Short mmCIF file of the C-alpha atoms (twelve columns), coordinates in Angstrom:
data_MODEL
# 
_entry.id   MODEL 
# 
loop_
_atom_site.group_PDB 
_atom_site.id 
_atom_site.type_symbol 
_atom_site.label_atom_id 
_atom_site.label_alt_id 
_atom_site.label_comp_id 
_atom_site.label_asym_id 
_atom_site.label_seq_id 
_atom_site.Cartn_x 
_atom_site.Cartn_y 
_atom_site.Cartn_z 
_atom_site.pdbx_PDB_model_num 
ATOM 1   C CA . MET A 1   0.170   -0.307 0.107   1 
ATOM 2   C CA . THR A 2   1.440   3.520  -1.557  1 
ATOM 3   C CA . ASP A 3   1.633   6.436  1.328   1 
ATOM 4   C CA . PRO A 4   -0.744  9.077  1.564   1 
ATOM 5   C CA . ILE A 5   -1.044  12.352 0.214   1 
ATOM 6   C CA . GLN A 6   -1.098  14.855 2.971   1 
ATOM 7   C CA . LEU A 7   -1.976  17.963 1.922   1 
ATOM 8   C CA . ASP A 8   -3.287  19.091 5.421   1 
ATOM 9   C CA . ALA A 9   -0.168  20.005 6.520   1 
ATOM 10  C CA . ALA A 10  -1.851  23.699 8.113   1 
ATOM 11  C CA . ALA A 11  -3.170  21.485 10.689  1 
ATOM 12  C CA . THR A 12  0.259   19.333 11.036  1 
ATOM 13  C CA . THR A 13  3.761   18.241 9.231   1 
ATOM 14  C CA . PRO A 14  5.866   15.157 9.356   1 
ATOM 15  C CA . LEU A 15  8.293   15.544 11.517  1 
ATOM 16  C CA . ASP A 16  11.581  16.147 9.846   1 
ATOM 17  C CA . ALA A 17  13.795  13.410 10.122  1 
ATOM 18  C CA . ARG A 18  17.302  15.861 10.685  1 
ATOM 19  C CA . VAL A 19  14.916  17.437 13.435  1 
ATOM 20  C CA . LEU A 20  14.582  14.198 15.404  1 
ATOM 21  C CA . GLU A 21  17.997  13.425 14.689  1 
ATOM 22  C CA . ALA A 22  18.952  15.887 16.694  1 
ATOM 23  C CA . MET A 23  16.406  15.893 18.888  1 
ATOM 24  C CA . LEU A 24  16.897  11.643 20.530  1 
ATOM 25  C CA . PRO A 25  19.920  12.780 23.056  1 
ATOM 26  C CA . TRP A 26  18.520  14.933 24.942  1 
ATOM 27  C CA . PHE A 27  16.079  11.990 25.310  1 
ATOM 28  C CA . THR A 28  18.986  9.472  26.425  1 
ATOM 29  C CA . GLU A 29  22.259  10.382 27.038  1 
ATOM 30  C CA . ARG A 30  22.730  13.810 27.140  1 
ATOM 31  C CA . ALA A 31  18.750  14.608 29.020  1 
ATOM 32  C CA . ALA A 32  19.373  16.967 31.997  1 
ATOM 33  C CA . ASN A 33  17.333  19.886 33.965  1 
ATOM 34  C CA . ALA A 34  18.878  23.617 32.368  1 
ATOM 35  C CA . SER A 35  17.709  24.925 35.446  1 
ATOM 36  C CA . THR A 36  20.927  22.951 37.336  1 
ATOM 37  C CA . ARG A 37  24.270  23.755 38.157  1 
ATOM 38  C CA . SER A 38  25.937  20.562 36.904  1 
ATOM 39  C CA . GLY A 39  27.498  19.598 33.813  1 
ATOM 40  C CA . PRO A 40  25.007  18.130 32.152  1 
ATOM 41  C CA . GLY A 41  22.921  21.010 33.078  1 
ATOM 42  C CA . ALA A 42  25.789  23.230 32.099  1 
ATOM 43  C CA . ARG A 43  25.389  21.697 28.398  1 
ATOM 44  C CA . ALA A 44  21.438  21.464 28.518  1 
ATOM 45  C CA . ARG A 45  21.372  25.328 28.912  1 
ATOM 46  C CA . ALA A 46  23.527  25.838 26.142  1 
ATOM 47  C CA . ALA A 47  21.519  23.875 23.404  1 
ATOM 48  C CA . LEU A 48  18.544  25.969 25.188  1 
ATOM 49  C CA . GLU A 49  19.986  28.954 24.244  1 
ATOM 50  C CA . GLU A 50  21.044  27.667 20.822  1 
ATOM 51  C CA . ALA A 51  18.045  26.946 19.930  1 
ATOM 52  C CA . ARG A 52  16.925  29.998 21.225  1 
ATOM 53  C CA . GLU A 53  19.240  32.324 18.750  1 
ATOM 54  C CA . ARG A 54  17.974  30.231 16.206  1 
ATOM 55  C CA . VAL A 55  14.122  30.571 16.599  1 
ATOM 56  C CA . ALA A 56  15.353  34.622 17.142  1 
ATOM 57  C CA . ARG A 57  17.251  34.285 13.319  1 
ATOM 58  C CA . ALA A 58  14.598  32.497 11.822  1 
ATOM 59  C CA . CYS A 59  11.900  35.392 12.670  1 
ATOM 60  C CA . GLY A 60  13.865  38.254 12.747  1 
ATOM 61  C CA . ALA A 61  14.052  38.688 16.285  1 
ATOM 62  C CA . ARG A 62  16.061  38.822 19.197  1 
ATOM 63  C CA . ALA A 63  17.304  36.341 21.643  1 
ATOM 64  C CA . SER A 64  16.612  37.607 24.481  1 
ATOM 65  C CA . GLY A 65  12.888  38.073 23.367  1 
ATOM 66  C CA . VAL A 66  12.508  34.641 22.805  1 
ATOM 67  C CA . VAL A 67  9.938   33.054 25.656  1 
ATOM 68  C CA . PHE A 68  9.728   28.705 24.710  1 
ATOM 69  C CA . THR A 69  6.271   27.756 25.635  1 
ATOM 70  C CA . SER A 70  4.617   24.417 24.529  1 
ATOM 71  C CA . GLY A 71  2.858   25.937 21.302  1 
ATOM 72  C CA . ALA A 72  1.018   28.609 20.010  1 
ATOM 73  C CA . THR A 73  -2.152  28.122 22.051  1 
ATOM 74  C CA . GLU A 74  -0.102  28.571 25.097  1 
ATOM 75  C CA . ALA A 75  2.004   31.457 23.206  1 
ATOM 76  C CA . ASN A 76  -1.227  33.329 22.188  1 
ATOM 77  C CA . ASN A 77  -3.177  32.741 25.409  1 
ATOM 78  C CA . LEU A 78  0.205   33.978 27.157  1 
ATOM 79  C CA . ALA A 79  0.729   36.957 24.832  1 
ATOM 80  C CA . LEU A 80  -3.275  38.307 25.274  1 
ATOM 81  C CA . LEU A 81  -4.331  38.158 28.845  1 
ATOM 82  C CA . GLY A 82  -0.950  38.826 29.929  1 
ATOM 83  C CA . ALA A 83  -0.795  42.618 28.061  1 
ATOM 84  C CA . ALA A 84  -4.428  43.190 28.420  1 
ATOM 85  C CA . ARG A 85  -3.483  42.619 31.925  1 
ATOM 86  C CA . ALA A 86  -0.045  44.248 32.528  1 
ATOM 87  C CA . ARG A 87  -1.995  47.628 31.085  1 
ATOM 88  C CA . ALA A 88  -5.478  47.434 32.577  1 
ATOM 89  C CA . LYS A 89  -4.513  50.501 34.697  1 
ATOM 90  C CA . HIS A 90  -4.667  52.833 30.922  1 
ATOM 91  C CA . GLY A 91  -7.266  51.347 29.671  1 
ATOM 92  C CA . ARG A 92  -10.446 48.331 29.106  1 
ATOM 93  C CA . ARG A 93  -10.229 47.907 25.353  1 
ATOM 94  C CA . VAL A 94  -8.999  45.195 23.006  1 
ATOM 95  C CA . LEU A 95  -8.763  44.938 19.296  1 
ATOM 96  C CA . VAL A 96  -8.862  41.738 17.851  1 
ATOM 97  C CA . GLY A 97  -9.127  39.985 14.806  1 
ATOM 98  C CA . SER A 98  -12.508 38.436 13.594  1 
ATOM 99  C CA . SER A 99  -10.458 35.501 11.505  1 
ATOM 100 C CA . GLU A 100 -8.464  34.812 14.209  1 
ATOM 101 C CA . HIS A 101 -7.365  31.146 15.708  1 
ATOM 102 C CA . ALA A 102 -9.577  29.734 18.414  1 
ATOM 103 C CA . CYS A 103 -7.681  30.018 21.135  1 
ATOM 104 C CA . VAL A 104 -7.039  34.209 20.383  1 
ATOM 105 C CA . ARG A 105 -11.301 33.857 20.152  1 
ATOM 106 C CA . GLU A 106 -11.192 32.211 22.939  1 
ATOM 107 C CA . CYS A 107 -9.034  34.263 24.693  1 
ATOM 108 C CA . ALA A 108 -11.011 37.578 23.748  1 
ATOM 109 C CA . LEU A 109 -13.953 36.965 24.937  1 
ATOM 110 C CA . ALA A 110 -12.248 35.748 28.446  1 
ATOM 111 C CA . LEU A 111 -10.448 39.403 28.594  1 
ATOM 112 C CA . GLY A 112 -14.562 40.339 28.221  1 
ATOM 113 C CA . ARG A 113 -15.640 38.211 31.033  1 
ATOM 114 C CA . GLU A 114 -13.089 39.946 32.866  1 
ATOM 115 C CA . GLY A 115 -14.718 43.108 32.384  1 
ATOM 116 C CA . PHE A 116 -12.438 44.231 28.823  1 
ATOM 117 C CA . VAL A 117 -14.589 45.742 26.033  1 
ATOM 118 C CA . VAL A 118 -14.324 43.445 23.370  1 
ATOM 119 C CA . ASP A 119 -14.070 44.982 19.244  1 
ATOM 120 C CA . TRP A 120 -13.579 42.999 16.473  1 
ATOM 121 C CA . LEU A 121 -11.571 43.381 13.079  1 
ATOM 122 C CA . ALA A 122 -13.448 43.360 10.107  1 
ATOM 123 C CA . LEU A 123 -11.945 41.809 6.551   1 
ATOM 124 C CA . ASP A 124 -12.423 43.654 3.767   1 
ATOM 125 C CA . THR A 125 -13.816 42.545 0.111   1 
ATOM 126 C CA . GLY A 126 -10.205 41.165 -0.617  1 
ATOM 127 C CA . GLY A 127 -10.115 38.930 2.616   1 
ATOM 128 C CA . LEU A 128 -7.931  40.982 4.462   1 
ATOM 129 C CA . CYS A 129 -8.342  42.865 8.005   1 
ATOM 130 C CA . ASP A 130 -10.090 46.256 7.114   1 
ATOM 131 C CA . LEU A 131 -7.365  48.760 7.767   1 
ATOM 132 C CA . GLU A 132 -10.010 51.244 7.621   1 
ATOM 133 C CA . ARG A 133 -12.267 50.017 10.475  1 
ATOM 134 C CA . ALA A 134 -9.446  49.118 12.347  1 
ATOM 135 C CA . ALA A 135 -8.540  52.978 11.763  1 
ATOM 136 C CA . GLU A 136 -12.139 53.896 13.672  1 
ATOM 137 C CA . LEU A 137 -11.575 51.286 16.031  1 
ATOM 138 C CA . LEU A 138 -8.464  52.141 17.964  1 
ATOM 139 C CA . ARG A 139 -9.100  54.727 20.612  1 
ATOM 140 C CA . GLU A 140 -6.458  55.940 23.120  1 
ATOM 141 C CA . ASP A 141 -8.040  53.337 26.161  1 
ATOM 142 C CA . THR A 142 -7.117  50.407 23.821  1 
ATOM 143 C CA . VAL A 143 -4.273  48.521 25.076  1 
ATOM 144 C CA . LEU A 144 -3.921  45.053 23.231  1 
ATOM 145 C CA . VAL A 145 -4.696  44.461 19.065  1 
ATOM 146 C CA . ALA A 146 -4.758  40.948 18.373  1 
ATOM 147 C CA . GLN A 147 -4.806  40.251 14.022  1 
ATOM 148 C CA . MET A 148 -2.901  36.349 12.769  1 
ATOM 149 C CA . LEU A 149 -0.390  37.866 9.613   1 
ATOM 150 C CA . VAL A 150 -1.716  34.436 7.794   1 
ATOM 151 C CA . HIS A 151 -5.126  33.454 7.908   1 
ATOM 152 C CA . ASN A 152 -4.562  29.588 8.405   1 
ATOM 153 C CA . GLU A 153 -8.109  28.621 6.229   1 
ATOM 154 C CA . SER A 154 -7.589  31.340 3.067   1 
ATOM 155 C CA . GLY A 155 -3.977  31.686 3.397   1 
ATOM 156 C CA . ALA A 156 -4.976  35.427 3.542   1 
ATOM 157 C CA . VAL A 157 -1.516  37.284 4.450   1 
ATOM 158 C CA . HIS A 158 -2.780  40.272 6.319   1 
ATOM 159 C CA . PRO A 159 -0.940  43.781 6.388   1 
ATOM 160 C CA . VAL A 160 0.447   43.759 9.991   1 
ATOM 161 C CA . ARG A 161 2.667   46.255 9.410   1 
ATOM 162 C CA . GLU A 162 0.165   49.148 7.750   1 
ATOM 163 C CA . LEU A 163 -2.105  48.011 10.960  1 
ATOM 164 C CA . ALA A 164 1.169   48.459 13.843  1 
ATOM 165 C CA . ARG A 165 1.570   51.890 11.917  1 
ATOM 166 C CA . LEU A 166 -2.130  52.537 12.902  1 
ATOM 167 C CA . VAL A 167 -1.600  51.610 16.633  1 
ATOM 168 C CA . ARG A 168 0.980   53.333 16.436  1 
ATOM 169 C CA . SER A 169 -0.392  56.645 16.291  1 
ATOM 170 C CA . ARG A 170 -3.911  55.826 17.394  1 
ATOM 171 C CA . ALA A 171 -3.251  53.985 20.245  1 
ATOM 172 C CA . PRO A 172 0.443   53.921 22.002  1 
ATOM 173 C CA . ARG A 173 -0.233  52.386 24.938  1 
ATOM 174 C CA . ALA A 174 -1.541  49.417 23.145  1 
ATOM 175 C CA . HIS A 175 0.726   46.222 23.146  1 
ATOM 176 C CA . LEU A 176 0.498   44.600 19.167  1 
ATOM 177 C CA . HIS A 177 0.583   40.493 19.311  1 
ATOM 178 C CA . VAL A 178 1.452   38.544 16.117  1 
ATOM 179 C CA . ASP A 179 -0.185  34.484 15.769  1 
ATOM 180 C CA . ALA A 180 2.073   33.308 12.938  1 
ATOM 181 C CA . VAL A 181 2.280   29.991 13.005  1 
ATOM 182 C CA . GLN A 182 1.125   30.216 9.171   1 
ATOM 183 C CA . ALA A 183 3.541   32.677 8.654   1 
ATOM 184 C CA . LEU A 184 7.000   30.781 9.139   1 
ATOM 185 C CA . GLY A 185 8.754   28.602 6.479   1 
ATOM 186 C CA . LYS A 186 6.436   30.514 4.458   1 
ATOM 187 C CA . LEU A 187 6.989   33.870 3.904   1 
ATOM 188 C CA . GLU A 188 10.050  36.055 4.974   1 
ATOM 189 C CA . LEU A 189 9.216   36.440 8.425   1 
ATOM 190 C CA . SER A 190 11.299  39.577 10.844  1 
ATOM 191 C CA . LEU A 191 9.295   40.293 14.019  1 
ATOM 192 C CA . LEU A 192 11.421  43.738 13.694  1 
ATOM 193 C CA . SER A 193 10.405  44.942 10.352  1 
ATOM 194 C CA . LEU A 194 6.456   43.776 11.642  1 
ATOM 195 C CA . GLY A 195 6.378   46.549 14.198  1 
ATOM 196 C CA . ALA A 196 4.555   44.205 16.510  1 
ATOM 197 C CA . ASP A 197 5.348   43.915 19.957  1 
ATOM 198 C CA . SER A 198 4.916   40.384 19.932  1 
ATOM 199 C CA . LEU A 199 4.831   36.877 17.993  1 
ATOM 200 C CA . ALA A 200 3.122   33.322 18.285  1 
ATOM 201 C CA . LEU A 201 4.803   29.996 16.761  1 
ATOM 202 C CA . SER A 202 4.308   26.562 16.703  1 
ATOM 203 C CA . ALA A 203 7.328   23.576 15.823  1 
ATOM 204 C CA . HIS A 204 5.022   21.455 14.444  1 
ATOM 205 C CA . LYS A 205 3.354   23.391 11.313  1 
ATOM 206 C CA . LEU A 206 6.901   23.078 9.706   1 
ATOM 207 C CA . HIS A 207 8.343   20.097 10.178  1 
ATOM 208 C CA . GLY A 208 9.081   20.228 14.217  1 
ATOM 209 C CA . PRO A 209 7.973   18.544 16.841  1 
ATOM 210 C CA . GLN A 210 4.504   18.948 18.357  1 
ATOM 211 C CA . GLY A 211 4.209   20.417 21.558  1 
ATOM 212 C CA . ALA A 212 7.020   23.497 21.317  1 
ATOM 213 C CA . GLY A 213 6.307   26.423 20.067  1 
ATOM 214 C CA . ALA A 214 7.297   30.415 21.073  1 
ATOM 215 C CA . LEU A 215 5.447   33.949 22.285  1 
ATOM 216 C CA . VAL A 216 8.690   36.522 20.849  1 
ATOM 217 C CA . LEU A 217 8.920   39.900 22.008  1 
ATOM 218 C CA . SER A 218 10.309  42.697 20.753  1 
ATOM 219 C CA . GLY A 219 10.968  44.556 23.413  1 
ATOM 220 C CA . GLU A 220 10.571  45.220 27.320  1 
ATOM 221 C CA . ARG A 221 6.768   46.097 27.390  1 
ATOM 222 C CA . PRO A 222 6.039   44.389 29.956  1 
ATOM 223 C CA . LEU A 223 3.266   40.873 30.237  1 
ATOM 224 C CA . ALA A 224 1.468   39.877 33.368  1 
ATOM 225 C CA . PRO A 225 2.754   36.246 33.927  1 
ATOM 226 C CA . ILE A 226 -0.724  33.901 33.469  1 
ATOM 227 C CA . THR A 227 0.997   30.633 35.370  1 
ATOM 228 C CA . PHE A 228 3.750   31.069 38.276  1 
ATOM 229 C CA . GLY A 229 6.610   28.679 39.526  1 
ATOM 230 C CA . GLY A 230 10.350  29.005 39.279  1 
ATOM 231 C CA . GLY A 231 12.339  32.246 37.518  1 
ATOM 232 C CA . GLN A 232 12.164  29.769 34.138  1 
ATOM 233 C CA . GLU A 233 11.738  31.774 30.446  1 
ATOM 234 C CA . ARG A 234 12.179  35.531 32.065  1 
ATOM 235 C CA . GLY A 235 9.752   34.088 34.957  1 
ATOM 236 C CA . LEU A 236 6.564   34.472 32.413  1 
ATOM 237 C CA . ARG A 237 6.917   30.239 31.687  1 
ATOM 238 C CA . PRO A 238 7.602   28.929 34.352  1 
ATOM 239 C CA . GLY A 239 8.299   25.093 34.126  1 
ATOM 240 C CA . THR A 240 11.257  23.208 33.226  1 
ATOM 241 C CA . GLU A 241 11.834  23.352 29.457  1 
ATOM 242 C CA . ASN A 242 10.491  21.064 27.229  1 
ATOM 243 C CA . LEU A 243 14.692  20.651 26.214  1 
ATOM 244 C CA . ALA A 244 14.395  18.251 23.928  1 
ATOM 245 C CA . ALA A 245 11.507  19.047 22.046  1 
ATOM 246 C CA . ILE A 246 13.016  22.797 22.040  1 
ATOM 247 C CA . VAL A 247 16.142  21.461 20.641  1 
ATOM 248 C CA . GLY A 248 14.010  20.449 17.444  1 
ATOM 249 C CA . PHE A 249 11.911  23.690 17.354  1 
ATOM 250 C CA . GLY A 250 15.784  25.371 17.084  1 
ATOM 251 C CA . LEU A 251 16.871  23.370 14.514  1 
ATOM 252 C CA . ALA A 252 12.491  22.974 12.381  1 
ATOM 253 C CA . ALA A 253 13.254  26.771 12.840  1 
ATOM 254 C CA . GLU A 254 16.172  27.283 11.060  1 
ATOM 255 C CA . LEU A 255 15.953  24.737 8.305   1 
ATOM 256 C CA . ALA A 256 12.223  26.260 7.443   1 
ATOM 257 C CA . GLU A 257 13.670  29.955 6.731   1 
ATOM 258 C CA . ARG A 258 16.839  28.155 4.664   1 
ATOM 259 C CA . GLU A 259 14.471  26.133 2.647   1 
ATOM 260 C CA . ARG A 260 11.718  28.916 2.565   1 
ATOM 261 C CA . PRO A 261 12.660  30.618 -0.948  1 
ATOM 262 C CA . ARG A 262 12.750  26.293 -2.415  1 
ATOM 263 C CA . PHE A 263 9.279   25.978 -1.120  1 
ATOM 264 C CA . SER A 264 8.016   28.740 -1.967  1 
ATOM 265 C CA . ALA A 265 7.884   28.413 -5.445  1 
ATOM 266 C CA . ALA A 266 7.471   24.830 -5.787  1 
ATOM 267 C CA . ALA A 267 4.029   25.671 -3.891  1 
ATOM 268 C CA . GLU A 268 3.035   28.283 -6.432  1 
ATOM 269 C CA . ARG A 269 4.540   25.774 -9.241  1 
ATOM 270 C CA . TRP A 270 2.060   22.797 -7.448  1 
ATOM 271 C CA . ARG A 271 -1.078  25.655 -6.495  1 
ATOM 272 C CA . ALA A 272 -0.946  26.454 -10.196 1 
ATOM 273 C CA . ASP A 273 -0.754  22.977 -11.971 1 
ATOM 274 C CA . PHE A 274 -4.068  21.611 -9.625  1 
ATOM 275 C CA . LEU A 275 -6.044  24.725 -10.296 1 
ATOM 276 C CA . ALA A 276 -6.175  24.590 -14.311 1 
ATOM 277 C CA . GLY A 277 -6.459  20.867 -13.539 1 
ATOM 278 C CA . LEU A 278 -9.208  21.850 -10.697 1 
ATOM 279 C CA . ALA A 279 -11.632 24.170 -13.093 1 
ATOM 280 C CA . ALA A 280 -12.445 21.526 -15.741 1 
ATOM 281 C CA . LEU A 281 -14.145 19.511 -13.063 1 
ATOM 282 C CA . GLY A 282 -16.709 22.546 -12.384 1 
ATOM 283 C CA . GLY A 283 -18.814 23.339 -9.683  1 
ATOM 284 C CA . TRP A 284 -15.674 24.695 -7.632  1 
ATOM 285 C CA . ARG A 285 -15.010 27.390 -5.363  1 
ATOM 286 C CA . VAL A 286 -11.623 28.624 -5.066  1 
ATOM 287 C CA . LEU A 287 -10.796 31.258 -2.367  1 
ATOM 288 C CA . GLU A 288 -8.405  34.158 -3.787  1 
ATOM 289 C CA . PRO A 289 -7.911  36.596 -0.775  1 
ATOM 290 C CA . GLN A 290 -5.850  40.053 -2.526  1 
ATOM 291 C CA . VAL A 291 -2.600  39.032 -0.807  1 
ATOM 292 C CA . ARG A 292 -1.484  35.034 0.577   1 
ATOM 293 C CA . VAL A 293 0.696   32.633 0.161   1 
ATOM 294 C CA . PRO A 294 0.516   29.440 -1.845  1 
ATOM 295 C CA . ALA A 295 1.105   26.539 0.206   1 
ATOM 296 C CA . ILE A 296 -2.638  27.143 1.218   1 
ATOM 297 C CA . LEU A 297 -5.257  26.604 -0.905  1 
ATOM 298 C CA . GLY A 298 -9.234  27.047 0.276   1 
ATOM 299 C CA . LEU A 299 -11.996 25.625 -1.634  1 
ATOM 300 C CA . VAL A 300 -16.040 25.072 -1.439  1 
ATOM 301 C CA . ALA A 301 -16.501 22.026 -3.500  1 
ATOM 302 C CA . PRO A 302 -20.108 20.669 -4.686  1 
ATOM 303 C CA . GLU A 303 -22.762 19.320 -2.108  1 
ATOM 304 C CA . PRO A 304 -22.334 16.878 -0.092  1 
ATOM 305 C CA . ALA A 305 -20.952 17.898 3.022   1 
ATOM 306 C CA . SER A 306 -16.930 18.690 2.838   1 
ATOM 307 C CA . GLU A 307 -16.667 15.730 5.995   1 
ATOM 308 C CA . ILE A 308 -18.204 13.610 3.354   1 
ATOM 309 C CA . ARG A 309 -16.104 14.330 0.391   1 
ATOM 310 C CA . ARG A 310 -13.047 13.780 2.769   1 
ATOM 311 C CA . ASN A 311 -13.699 11.071 3.641   1 
ATOM 312 C CA . HIS A 312 -14.081 9.535  -0.175  1 
ATOM 313 C CA . LEU A 313 -10.710 11.219 -0.891  1 
ATOM 314 C CA . GLU A 314 -8.730  9.104  2.297   1 
ATOM 315 C CA . ALA A 315 -9.688  6.531  0.965   1 
ATOM 316 C CA . ARG A 316 -8.299  6.965  -1.749  1 
ATOM 317 C CA . GLY A 317 -4.658  8.041  -0.383  1 
ATOM 318 C CA . ILE A 318 -5.587  11.913 -0.112  1 
ATOM 319 C CA . LEU A 319 -5.785  14.026 3.415   1 
ATOM 320 C CA . THR A 320 -7.153  16.703 4.187   1 
ATOM 321 C CA . GLY A 321 -8.534  19.355 5.974   1 
ATOM 322 C CA . ALA A 322 -11.769 20.697 6.370   1 
ATOM 323 C CA . GLY A 323 -10.623 24.564 7.982   1 
ATOM 324 C CA . SER A 324 -8.267  24.213 11.501  1 
ATOM 325 C CA . ALA A 325 -8.410  21.354 12.940  1 
ATOM 326 C CA . CYS A 326 -8.742  23.001 16.703  1 
ATOM 327 C CA . GLN A 327 -12.161 23.529 15.006  1 
ATOM 328 C CA . ALA A 328 -12.991 20.804 13.818  1 
ATOM 329 C CA . THR A 329 -13.966 18.752 16.094  1 
ATOM 330 C CA . LYS A 330 -16.754 21.961 17.242  1 
ATOM 331 C CA . ALA A 331 -20.351 21.071 15.849  1 
ATOM 332 C CA . ASN A 332 -20.411 24.606 15.279  1 
ATOM 333 C CA . LEU A 333 -19.341 26.615 12.498  1 
ATOM 334 C CA . SER A 334 -16.194 27.679 11.662  1 
ATOM 335 C CA . PRO A 335 -16.091 31.704 13.113  1 
ATOM 336 C CA . SER A 336 -12.920 33.228 11.148  1 
ATOM 337 C CA . LEU A 337 -14.900 30.965 7.825   1 
ATOM 338 C CA . ALA A 338 -18.126 33.014 8.579   1 
ATOM 339 C CA . ALA A 339 -15.459 36.169 8.796   1 
ATOM 340 C CA . LEU A 340 -14.500 35.406 4.955   1 
ATOM 341 C CA . GLY A 341 -17.838 36.099 3.908   1 
ATOM 342 C CA . LEU A 342 -19.065 32.384 3.223   1 
ATOM 343 C CA . ASP A 343 -22.594 31.475 4.591   1 
ATOM 344 C CA . GLU A 344 -23.931 28.558 6.350   1 
ATOM 345 C CA . ALA A 345 -23.832 25.768 2.918   1 
ATOM 346 C CA . SER A 346 -20.379 26.888 1.198   1 
ATOM 347 C CA . ILE A 347 -18.898 26.829 5.498   1 
ATOM 348 C CA . ARG A 348 -20.136 22.824 5.127   1 
ATOM 349 C CA . ARG A 349 -18.756 22.727 2.316   1 
ATOM 350 C CA . PHE A 350 -15.322 23.966 2.670   1 
ATOM 351 C CA . LEU A 351 -12.737 21.725 1.853   1 
ATOM 352 C CA . ARG A 352 -9.018  22.768 2.761   1 
ATOM 353 C CA . LEU A 353 -5.323  21.372 0.718   1 
ATOM 354 C CA . SER A 354 -2.311  22.940 2.511   1 
ATOM 355 C CA . LEU A 355 0.999   21.588 1.094   1 
ATOM 356 C CA . SER A 356 4.534   21.435 3.245   1 
ATOM 357 C CA . ARG A 357 8.042   20.590 1.888   1 
ATOM 358 C CA . GLU A 358 6.734   17.115 1.478   1 
ATOM 359 C CA . SER A 359 3.791   16.665 0.115   1 
ATOM 360 C CA . VAL A 360 4.977   19.303 -2.779  1 
ATOM 361 C CA . ALA A 361 6.973   16.761 -4.706  1 
ATOM 362 C CA . CYS A 362 3.162   15.273 -5.245  1 
ATOM 363 C CA . ASP A 363 1.320   15.459 -8.603  1 
ATOM 364 C CA . PRO A 364 -1.233  18.035 -9.001  1 
ATOM 365 C CA . GLY A 365 -2.723  15.857 -11.097 1 
ATOM 366 C CA . VAL A 366 -3.213  12.888 -9.225  1 
ATOM 367 C CA . VAL A 367 -5.144  14.941 -6.678  1 
ATOM 368 C CA . VAL A 368 -7.580  16.409 -9.516  1 
ATOM 369 C CA . GLU A 369 -8.320  13.213 -10.641 1 
ATOM 370 C CA . ALA A 370 -8.557  11.772 -7.360  1 
ATOM 371 C CA . LEU A 371 -11.474 14.802 -6.743  1 
ATOM 372 C CA . ARG A 372 -12.682 13.965 -10.368 1 
ATOM 373 C CA . ALA A 373 -13.263 10.564 -8.915  1 
ATOM 374 C CA . VAL A 374 -14.773 11.694 -5.949  1 
ATOM 375 C CA . ASP A 375 -17.042 13.532 -7.479  1 
ATOM 376 C CA . THR A 376 -18.733 10.457 -9.799  1 
ATOM 377 C CA . GLU A 377 -18.697 8.624  -6.800  1 
ATOM 378 C CA . LEU A 378 -21.301 10.862 -4.722  1 
ATOM 379 C CA . ALA A 379 -23.395 12.030 -8.074  1 
ATOM 380 C CA . ARG A 380 -24.263 8.558  -8.466  1 
ATOM 381 C CA . PRO A 381 -27.105 7.986  -5.721  1 
ATOM 382 C CA . ALA A 382 -28.480 10.582 -6.664  1 
ATOM 383 C CA . ARG A 383 -29.056 9.485  -10.599 1 
ATOM 384 C CA . SER A 384 -29.998 6.299  -9.359  1 
ATOM 385 C CA . ALA A 385 -32.676 8.337  -6.846  1 
ATOM 386 C CA . ARG A 386 -34.478 9.478  -9.765  1 
# 
């Protein structure tokens, strides 16, 4: 049996063999606590700091600003809750993108329950953050703004640099946080040039291990910790670091940035070839944001619901997504897809194809032919019913 074609890389990516090789010794003969003063502890500390440097270089930040976490969910929670609570004396208004990942939306709702006023950034007709609306909503008492960089379901690249300039001019006390989980390895990423105060990263989205991520800070603006214990990670993420995973994250980030130009070019070619074949099928709608990365492709399929189509495709060895993996287990429809302007029927038929450095080598024609075969299979019962 041949290996399946994995086209759900926005959910997770396979661990790079080079990353696994780098991690293994830290599970076995090099295993140590980086906070201890022993010789093994010192070696662990050196490996931890090397990983910190690698992550910082990959995202255009300072190593001193990298705070390792268990993943992007924890990083986003720390950024939103920590920034808003630290600035509550200056105001209690927060502004959050309407198409954010569930962990950001849920944090915003939690802040609302604490007495913060939450406003939501709309999308413009091109599927990007509406800067005119943002300018209207930003106020002196806005203390937090959160806007992702690359949308995990459409691939849209939001105008964060322009938003940062608006925030600095209209809400100078505000902390601007960016969920950059889908950005690293897909486009050139620099925290400093974005003008943001922080960004969140996740290792398993770029062929690194699950259970490792980072909140990357641009300066010394204070955050209130949301967990308490020892002084690890600047006191913002206390607890013994997951050293093997962090070592893997550091190398994965370095490889993602090094191999990004080649991957992006290959993904653009794959996308063009796939869409040329898809056009012949009929009944499919392609989400094309005004600015996007090539590795994430949002589609609205013909009837029936995408879950049925995904099952048929999986039986043919094609693994696809139906949107955010964290949203997929919930019965309610994706709020971020609704924010893109899709109606309920279209959301239920949404299908996401997302590429990794491994899957970009697959033949897009094979995927198109699988879609054609599944279209035929799904149409057959309807014909027989007539």
